[in-house]
Biopython code that builds the backbone (N, CA, C, O; Angstrom):
import numpy as np
from Bio.PDB.StructureBuilder import StructureBuilder

atoms = [
    (1, "MET", "N", (-73.176, 316.938, 196.461)),
    (1, "MET", "CA", (-72.315, 316.183, 195.382)),
    (1, "MET", "C", (-71.517, 317.037, 194.818)),
    (1, "MET", "O", (-71.776, 318.165, 194.398)),
    (2, "LEU", "N", (-70.116, 316.214, 194.824)),
    (2, "LEU", "CA", (-69.017, 316.793, 194.596)),
    (2, "LEU", "C", (-68.812, 317.087, 193.454)),
    (2, "LEU", "O", (-67.643, 317.473, 193.438)),
    (3, "CYS", "N", (-69.501, 317.191, 191.787)),
    (3, "CYS", "CA", (-68.609, 317.182, 190.738)),
    (3, "CYS", "C", (-69.625, 319.061, 190.413)),
    (3, "CYS", "O", (-69.290, 319.848, 189.528)),
    (4, "SER", "N", (-70.776, 319.290, 191.386)),
    (4, "SER", "CA", (-71.274, 320.496, 190.866)),
    (4, "SER", "C", (-71.433, 321.863, 192.390)),
    (4, "SER", "O", (-72.346, 322.670, 192.562)),
    (5, "VAL", "N", (-70.157, 321.641, 193.254)),
    (5, "VAL", "CA", (-69.620, 322.403, 194.539)),
    (5, "VAL", "C", (-69.170, 323.230, 192.740)),
    (5, "VAL", "O", (-68.982, 322.731, 191.631)),
    (6, "ARG", "N", (-69.151, 324.734, 193.289)),
    (6, "ARG", "CA", (-69.074, 326.114, 192.923)),
    (6, "ARG", "C", (-67.754, 326.334, 192.782)),
    (6, "ARG", "O", (-67.434, 326.798, 191.688)),
    (7, "THR", "N", (-66.444, 326.043, 193.962)),
    (7, "THR", "CA", (-65.460, 326.548, 194.599)),
    (7, "THR", "C", (-64.786, 325.708, 194.714)),
    (7, "THR", "O", (-65.139, 324.529, 194.753)),
    (8, "GLU", "N", (-63.520, 326.172, 194.804)),
    (8, "GLU", "CA", (-62.463, 325.473, 194.433)),
    (8, "GLU", "C", (-62.016, 325.186, 195.666)),
    (8, "GLU", "O", (-61.191, 324.278, 195.765)),
    (9, "LYS", "N", (-62.562, 326.050, 197.128)),
    (9, "LYS", "CA", (-62.348, 325.558, 198.966)),
    (9, "LYS", "C", (-63.542, 324.603, 198.589)),
    (9, "LYS", "O", (-63.573, 323.426, 198.948)),
    (10, "ALA", "N", (-64.169, 324.990, 198.106)),
    (10, "ALA", "CA", (-65.891, 324.136, 199.186)),
    (10, "ALA", "C", (-65.651, 322.098, 198.375)),
    (10, "ALA", "O", (-65.949, 320.989, 198.819)),
    (11, "PHE", "N", (-65.077, 322.515, 197.256)),
    (11, "PHE", "CA", (-64.624, 321.293, 195.432)),
    (11, "PHE", "C", (-62.916, 320.839, 196.528)),
    (11, "PHE", "O", (-62.696, 319.637, 196.382)),
    (12, "GLU", "N", (-62.214, 321.278, 197.135)),
    (12, "GLU", "CA", (-61.267, 320.701, 198.163)),
    (12, "GLU", "C", (-62.183, 320.234, 199.479)),
    (12, "GLU", "O", (-62.505, 319.071, 199.722)),
    (13, "GLU", "N", (-62.380, 320.906, 199.932)),
    (13, "GLU", "CA", (-63.319, 320.500, 201.436)),
    (13, "GLU", "C", (-64.569, 318.422, 201.441)),
    (13, "GLU", "O", (-65.094, 317.507, 202.076)),
    (14, "LYS", "N", (-64.249, 319.033, 200.195)),
    (14, "LYS", "CA", (-66.068, 317.918, 200.654)),
    (14, "LYS", "C", (-64.823, 316.890, 199.899)),
    (14, "LYS", "O", (-64.630, 315.966, 200.689)),
    (15, "LEU", "N", (-63.999, 316.740, 198.767)),
    (15, "LEU", "CA", (-62.816, 316.087, 198.417)),
    (15, "LEU", "C", (-62.395, 315.387, 199.715)),
    (15, "LEU", "O", (-62.527, 314.255, 200.179)),
    (16, "ALA", "N", (-61.847, 316.508, 200.094)),
    (16, "ALA", "CA", (-61.396, 315.747, 201.565)),
    (16, "ALA", "C", (-62.043, 314.305, 202.672)),
    (16, "ALA", "O", (-61.840, 313.241, 203.257)),
    (17, "ASP", "N", (-63.018, 315.506, 202.266)),
    (17, "ASP", "CA", (-64.693, 314.319, 203.359)),
    (17, "ASP", "C", (-64.588, 313.012, 202.928)),
    (17, "ASP", "O", (-64.428, 312.053, 203.684)),
    (18, "LEU", "N", (-64.739, 312.919, 200.857)),
    (18, "LEU", "CA", (-64.829, 311.756, 200.043)),
    (18, "LEU", "C", (-63.505, 310.588, 200.551)),
    (18, "LEU", "O", (-63.528, 309.386, 200.814)),
    (19, "GLU", "N", (-62.294, 311.729, 200.523)),
    (19, "GLU", "CA", (-61.331, 310.704, 201.130)),
    (19, "GLU", "C", (-61.029, 309.545, 201.718)),
    (19, "GLU", "O", (-60.442, 308.483, 201.514)),
    (20, "LYS", "N", (-61.942, 310.415, 202.915)),
    (20, "LYS", "CA", (-61.709, 309.849, 204.277)),
    (20, "LYS", "C", (-62.566, 308.216, 204.186)),
    (20, "LYS", "O", (-62.230, 307.261, 204.885)),
    (21, "GLU", "N", (-63.497, 308.188, 203.361)),
    (21, "GLU", "CA", (-65.117, 306.679, 202.907)),
    (21, "GLU", "C", (-64.198, 305.989, 202.420)),
    (21, "GLU", "O", (-64.498, 304.840, 202.099)),
    (22, "MET", "N", (-62.666, 306.495, 202.187)),
    (22, "MET", "CA", (-62.405, 305.587, 200.130)),
    (22, "MET", "C", (-61.071, 304.546, 200.478)),
    (22, "MET", "O", (-60.110, 305.096, 201.016)),
    (23, "ASN", "N", (-61.008, 303.633, 200.304)),
    (23, "ASN", "CA", (-60.360, 302.905, 199.746)),
    (23, "ASN", "C", (-58.955, 302.813, 199.434)),
    (23, "ASN", "O", (-59.092, 301.667, 199.863)),
    (24, "ASP", "N", (-58.131, 302.865, 199.215)),
    (24, "ASP", "CA", (-56.629, 302.754, 198.958)),
    (24, "ASP", "C", (-57.129, 302.687, 197.658)),
    (24, "ASP", "O", (-57.655, 303.733, 197.277)),
    (25, "THR", "N", (-57.114, 301.431, 196.588)),
    (25, "THR", "CA", (-57.443, 301.614, 195.729)),
    (25, "THR", "C", (-58.431, 302.383, 195.283)),
    (25, "THR", "O", (-58.402, 302.732, 194.103)),
    (26, "ALA", "N", (-59.445, 302.776, 196.093)),
    (26, "ALA", "CA", (-60.073, 304.577, 195.371)),
    (26, "ALA", "C", (-59.679, 305.414, 194.896)),
    (26, "ALA", "O", (-59.812, 305.931, 193.786)),
    (27, "LYS", "N", (-58.786, 305.739, 196.316)),
    (27, "LYS", "CA", (-58.309, 306.660, 196.145)),
    (27, "LYS", "C", (-56.773, 307.013, 195.271)),
    (27, "LYS", "O", (-55.926, 307.907, 195.264)),
    (28, "GLU", "N", (-56.931, 306.217, 194.844)),
    (28, "GLU", "CA", (-55.621, 305.896, 193.313)),
    (28, "GLU", "C", (-55.978, 306.333, 192.285)),
    (28, "GLU", "O", (-55.300, 307.142, 191.651)),
    (29, "TRP", "N", (-57.521, 305.737, 191.765)),
    (29, "TRP", "CA", (-58.518, 305.902, 191.280)),
    (29, "TRP", "C", (-58.489, 307.412, 190.555)),
    (29, "TRP", "O", (-58.412, 307.854, 189.409)),
    (30, "LEU", "N", (-58.588, 307.892, 191.803)),
    (30, "LEU", "CA", (-59.320, 309.480, 192.011)),
    (30, "LEU", "C", (-58.532, 309.980, 191.922)),
    (30, "LEU", "O", (-58.716, 310.944, 191.178)),
    (31, "LYS", "N", (-56.987, 309.875, 192.516)),
    (31, "LYS", "CA", (-56.184, 310.756, 192.272)),
    (31, "LYS", "C", (-56.048, 310.833, 190.390)),
    (31, "LYS", "O", (-56.600, 311.818, 189.900)),
    (32, "GLY", "N", (-55.465, 310.010, 189.549)),
    (32, "GLY", "CA", (-55.900, 310.350, 188.182)),
    (32, "GLY", "C", (-56.779, 311.085, 187.635)),
    (32, "GLY", "O", (-56.694, 311.753, 186.604)),
    (33, "GLU", "N", (-57.689, 310.942, 188.395)),
    (33, "GLU", "CA", (-59.380, 311.003, 187.393)),
    (33, "GLU", "C", (-58.570, 313.245, 187.887)),
    (33, "GLU", "O", (-58.760, 314.180, 187.109)),
    (34, "MET", "N", (-57.886, 313.377, 189.104)),
    (34, "MET", "CA", (-57.725, 314.953, 189.759)),
    (34, "MET", "C", (-56.736, 315.453, 189.070)),
    (34, "MET", "O", (-56.093, 316.412, 189.496)),
    (35, "VAL", "N", (-56.471, 314.845, 187.863)),
    (35, "VAL", "CA", (-55.419, 315.664, 186.591)),
    (35, "VAL", "C", (-56.437, 316.759, 185.816)),
    (35, "VAL", "O", (-56.347, 317.959, 185.558)),
    (36, "ASP", "N", (-57.212, 315.967, 185.636)),
    (36, "ASP", "CA", (-58.434, 316.928, 184.157)),
    (36, "ASP", "C", (-59.752, 317.575, 185.314)),
    (36, "ASP", "O", (-60.784, 318.099, 184.894)),
    (37, "LYS", "N", (-59.540, 317.457, 186.283)),
    (37, "LYS", "CA", (-60.979, 318.822, 186.956)),
    (37, "LYS", "C", (-62.265, 319.609, 185.880)),
    (37, "LYS", "O", (-63.474, 319.661, 185.652)),
    (38, "ASP", "N", (-60.234, 320.389, 185.274)),
    (38, "ASP", "CA", (-61.602, 320.844, 184.693)),
    (38, "ASP", "C", (-63.268, 320.033, 183.530)),
    (38, "ASP", "O", (-64.254, 320.459, 182.927)),
    (39, "LYS", "N", (-63.108, 319.717, 183.605)),
    (39, "LYS", "CA", (-63.292, 317.895, 182.379)),
    (39, "LYS", "C", (-65.004, 317.959, 183.317)),
    (39, "LYS", "O", (-66.052, 318.077, 182.683)),
    (40, "TRP", "N", (-64.977, 317.876, 184.546)),
    (40, "TRP", "CA", (-65.727, 316.660, 185.330)),
    (40, "TRP", "C", (-65.922, 317.778, 186.504)),
    (40, "TRP", "O", (-66.891, 317.380, 187.151)),
    (41, "ALA", "N", (-65.478, 318.906, 187.030)),
    (41, "ALA", "CA", (-65.588, 319.745, 188.634)),
    (41, "ALA", "C", (-66.021, 321.134, 187.647)),
    (41, "ALA", "O", (-65.472, 321.538, 186.623)),
    (42, "LEU", "N", (-67.397, 321.761, 188.491)),
    (42, "LEU", "CA", (-67.717, 323.394, 188.044)),
    (42, "LEU", "C", (-67.090, 324.176, 188.567)),
    (42, "LEU", "O", (-66.999, 325.309, 188.095)),
    (43, "ALA", "N", (-66.131, 323.628, 190.303)),
    (43, "ALA", "CA", (-65.615, 324.315, 190.588)),
    (43, "ALA", "C", (-64.444, 324.351, 189.760)),
    (43, "ALA", "O", (-63.777, 325.266, 190.243)),
    (44, "TYR", "N", (-63.923, 323.951, 188.946)),
    (44, "TYR", "CA", (-62.720, 324.336, 187.597)),
    (44, "TYR", "C", (-62.876, 323.933, 186.042)),
    (44, "TYR", "O", (-62.303, 323.220, 185.219)),
    (45, "ASP", "N", (-64.587, 325.278, 186.155)),
    (45, "ASP", "CA", (-64.766, 324.833, 184.878)),
    (45, "ASP", "C", (-63.916, 326.582, 183.969)),
    (45, "ASP", "O", (-64.663, 327.458, 183.533)),
    (46, "GLU", "N", (-63.258, 326.636, 183.932)),
    (46, "GLU", "CA", (-62.155, 327.476, 184.284)),
    (46, "GLU", "C", (-63.168, 328.480, 182.186)),
    (46, "GLU", "O", (-63.601, 327.978, 181.149)),
    (47, "GLY", "N", (-63.034, 329.931, 182.702)),
    (47, "GLY", "CA", (-63.878, 330.694, 181.023)),
    (47, "GLY", "C", (-65.548, 329.906, 181.411)),
    (47, "GLY", "O", (-66.464, 330.168, 180.631)),
    (48, "GLY", "N", (-65.714, 329.368, 182.108)),
    (48, "GLY", "CA", (-67.387, 329.343, 182.059)),
    (48, "GLY", "C", (-68.100, 328.268, 181.106)),
    (48, "GLY", "O", (-69.281, 327.923, 181.097)),
    (49, "LYS", "N", (-66.683, 327.703, 180.049)),
    (49, "LYS", "CA", (-67.796, 326.666, 179.555)),
    (49, "LYS", "C", (-69.033, 325.434, 179.428)),
    (49, "LYS", "O", (-69.622, 325.039, 178.421)),
    (50, "ARG", "N", (-69.144, 325.083, 180.612)),
    (50, "ARG", "CA", (-69.827, 324.334, 180.749)),
    (50, "ARG", "C", (-71.290, 325.316, 181.231)),
    (50, "ARG", "O", (-72.301, 324.750, 180.814)),
    (51, "TYR", "N", (-71.595, 326.543, 181.949)),
    (51, "TYR", "CA", (-72.508, 327.305, 182.155)),
    (51, "TYR", "C", (-72.958, 326.554, 182.921)),
    (51, "TYR", "O", (-74.118, 326.891, 183.161)),
    (52, "GLY", "N", (-72.569, 325.379, 183.651)),
    (52, "GLY", "CA", (-73.311, 324.992, 184.761)),
    (52, "GLY", "C", (-73.584, 324.258, 184.687)),
    (52, "GLY", "O", (-73.710, 323.617, 185.730)),
    (53, "ILE", "N", (-74.013, 323.502, 183.169)),
    (53, "ILE", "CA", (-74.633, 322.041, 183.285)),
    (53, "ILE", "C", (-72.912, 321.029, 183.232)),
    (53, "ILE", "O", (-71.745, 321.055, 182.840)),
    (54, "MET", "N", (-73.781, 320.366, 183.846)),
    (54, "MET", "CA", (-72.634, 318.542, 183.722)),
    (54, "MET", "C", (-72.968, 317.728, 183.106)),
    (54, "MET", "O", (-72.577, 316.617, 183.466)),
    (55, "THR", "N", (-74.237, 317.831, 181.323)),
    (55, "THR", "CA", (-74.310, 316.890, 181.116)),
    (55, "THR", "C", (-73.267, 317.229, 180.353)),
    (55, "THR", "O", (-72.268, 317.943, 180.438)),
    (56, "THR", "N", (-74.180, 315.960, 178.983)),
    (56, "THR", "CA", (-73.585, 315.369, 177.845)),
    (56, "THR", "C", (-74.696, 315.769, 176.737)),
    (56, "THR", "O", (-74.559, 316.308, 175.639)),
    (57, "ASN", "N", (-76.355, 315.107, 177.726)),
    (57, "ASN", "CA", (-76.904, 314.570, 177.070)),
    (57, "ASN", "C", (-77.986, 315.505, 177.412)),
    (57, "ASN", "O", (-78.610, 315.532, 178.473)),
    (58, "ASN", "N", (-78.231, 316.762, 175.722)),
    (58, "ASN", "CA", (-78.994, 317.828, 175.728)),
    (58, "ASN", "C", (-80.570, 317.520, 176.241)),
    (58, "ASN", "O", (-81.166, 318.263, 177.020)),
    (59, "ILE", "N", (-81.155, 316.252, 175.645)),
    (59, "ILE", "CA", (-82.494, 316.197, 175.913)),
    (59, "ILE", "C", (-82.855, 316.428, 178.327)),
    (59, "ILE", "O", (-83.704, 316.997, 179.014)),
    (60, "GLU", "N", (-81.551, 315.544, 178.624)),
    (60, "GLU", "CA", (-81.659, 315.394, 179.885)),
    (60, "GLU", "C", (-81.701, 316.945, 180.305)),
    (60, "GLU", "O", (-82.578, 317.340, 181.074)),
    (61, "SER", "N", (-80.761, 317.784, 179.796)),
    (61, "SER", "CA", (-80.482, 319.299, 180.048)),
    (61, "SER", "C", (-82.257, 320.139, 179.855)),
    (61, "SER", "O", (-82.865, 320.981, 180.517)),
    (62, "VAL", "N", (-82.480, 319.571, 178.947)),
    (62, "VAL", "CA", (-84.151, 320.420, 178.807)),
    (62, "VAL", "C", (-84.908, 319.586, 179.387)),
    (62, "VAL", "O", (-85.839, 320.333, 179.687)),
    (63, "ASN", "N", (-85.369, 317.943, 180.005)),
    (63, "ASN", "CA", (-85.673, 317.691, 181.163)),
    (63, "ASN", "C", (-85.971, 319.120, 182.464)),
    (63, "ASN", "O", (-86.980, 319.789, 182.684)),
    (64, "ILE", "N", (-85.431, 319.127, 182.712)),
    (64, "ILE", "CA", (-85.095, 320.098, 183.872)),
    (64, "ILE", "C", (-86.709, 320.630, 184.308)),
    (64, "ILE", "O", (-87.397, 320.498, 185.320)),
    (65, "TYR", "N", (-86.976, 321.548, 182.477)),
    (65, "TYR", "CA", (-87.680, 322.107, 182.923)),
    (65, "TYR", "C", (-89.836, 321.674, 182.719)),
    (65, "TYR", "O", (-90.864, 322.350, 182.773)),
    (66, "SER", "N", (-89.601, 320.662, 182.558)),
    (66, "SER", "CA", (-90.544, 319.826, 182.208)),
    (66, "SER", "C", (-91.617, 320.011, 183.612)),
    (66, "SER", "O", (-92.832, 320.034, 183.418)),
    (67, "LYS", "N", (-91.143, 320.116, 184.788)),
    (67, "LYS", "CA", (-91.943, 320.529, 185.507)),
    (67, "LYS", "C", (-92.420, 322.223, 185.266)),
    (67, "LYS", "O", (-93.174, 322.231, 186.239)),
    (68, "VAL", "N", (-92.494, 323.060, 184.938)),
    (68, "VAL", "CA", (-92.237, 325.136, 184.395)),
    (68, "VAL", "C", (-92.868, 324.417, 183.279)),
    (68, "VAL", "O", (-94.056, 324.731, 183.212)),
    (69, "PHE", "N", (-92.493, 323.508, 182.312)),
    (69, "PHE", "CA", (-93.486, 323.978, 180.524)),
    (69, "PHE", "C", (-94.837, 322.519, 180.754)),
    (69, "PHE", "O", (-95.136, 321.451, 181.288)),
    (70, "ASP", "N", (-95.063, 323.198, 180.193)),
    (70, "ASP", "CA", (-96.087, 321.820, 179.437)),
    (70, "ASP", "C", (-95.268, 321.396, 178.874)),
    (70, "ASP", "O", (-94.248, 321.893, 178.396)),
    (71, "GLN", "N", (-95.857, 319.939, 178.898)),
    (71, "GLN", "CA", (-95.028, 318.807, 178.412)),
    (71, "GLN", "C", (-95.086, 318.538, 177.012)),
    (71, "GLN", "O", (-94.260, 318.332, 176.123)),
    (72, "ASP", "N", (-96.684, 318.626, 177.128)),
    (72, "ASP", "CA", (-96.155, 318.977, 174.982)),
    (72, "ASP", "C", (-95.367, 319.861, 173.830)),
    (72, "ASP", "O", (-95.292, 319.853, 172.601)),
    (73, "LEU", "N", (-94.903, 320.516, 174.764)),
    (73, "LEU", "CA", (-93.516, 321.654, 174.049)),
    (73, "LEU", "C", (-92.870, 320.331, 173.808)),
    (73, "LEU", "O", (-93.005, 319.791, 172.710)),
    (74, "LEU", "N", (-91.921, 319.566, 175.113)),
    (74, "LEU", "CA", (-91.476, 319.389, 175.055)),
    (74, "LEU", "C", (-91.320, 317.970, 174.183)),
    (74, "LEU", "O", (-90.290, 317.295, 174.197)),
    (75, "LEU", "N", (-92.126, 317.746, 173.674)),
    (75, "LEU", "CA", (-92.298, 316.305, 173.013)),
    (75, "LEU", "C", (-92.548, 316.628, 172.342)),
    (75, "LEU", "O", (-93.585, 316.095, 171.945)),
    (76, "ALA", "N", (-92.004, 317.794, 171.418)),
    (76, "ALA", "CA", (-92.435, 318.790, 169.822)),
    (76, "ALA", "C", (-90.820, 318.968, 169.810)),
    (76, "ALA", "O", (-90.312, 318.797, 168.702)),
    (77, "LEU", "N", (-89.869, 319.311, 170.961)),
    (77, "LEU", "CA", (-88.493, 319.422, 170.099)),
    (77, "LEU", "C", (-88.319, 318.100, 170.058)),
    (77, "LEU", "O", (-87.345, 317.624, 169.476)),
]
sb = StructureBuilder()
sb.init_structure("model")
sb.init_model(0)
sb.init_chain("A")
sb.init_seg("    ")
for serial, (resi, resn, name, xyz) in enumerate(atoms, 1):
    if name == "N":
        sb.init_residue(resn, " ", resi, " ")
    sb.init_atom(name, np.array(xyz, "f"), 0.0, 1.0, " ", f" {name:<3s}", serial, name[0])
structure = sb.get_structure()
């Protein structure tokens, strides 16, 4: 997934691959989104503001651990 790539080089490579499959309208839309890469791409997360997390939904982030911890613990949250 493009947004979870952690290096700028890998991001640019995946982006180039993705653009090969896109039509002109989609490419124009994506070009507009590239202005704010730091808001949705870990490779451009300067200062580690996202801590490797690509969601704003806190419980969704916690659900990652549901396989590790008892389900009752999550329900208590």
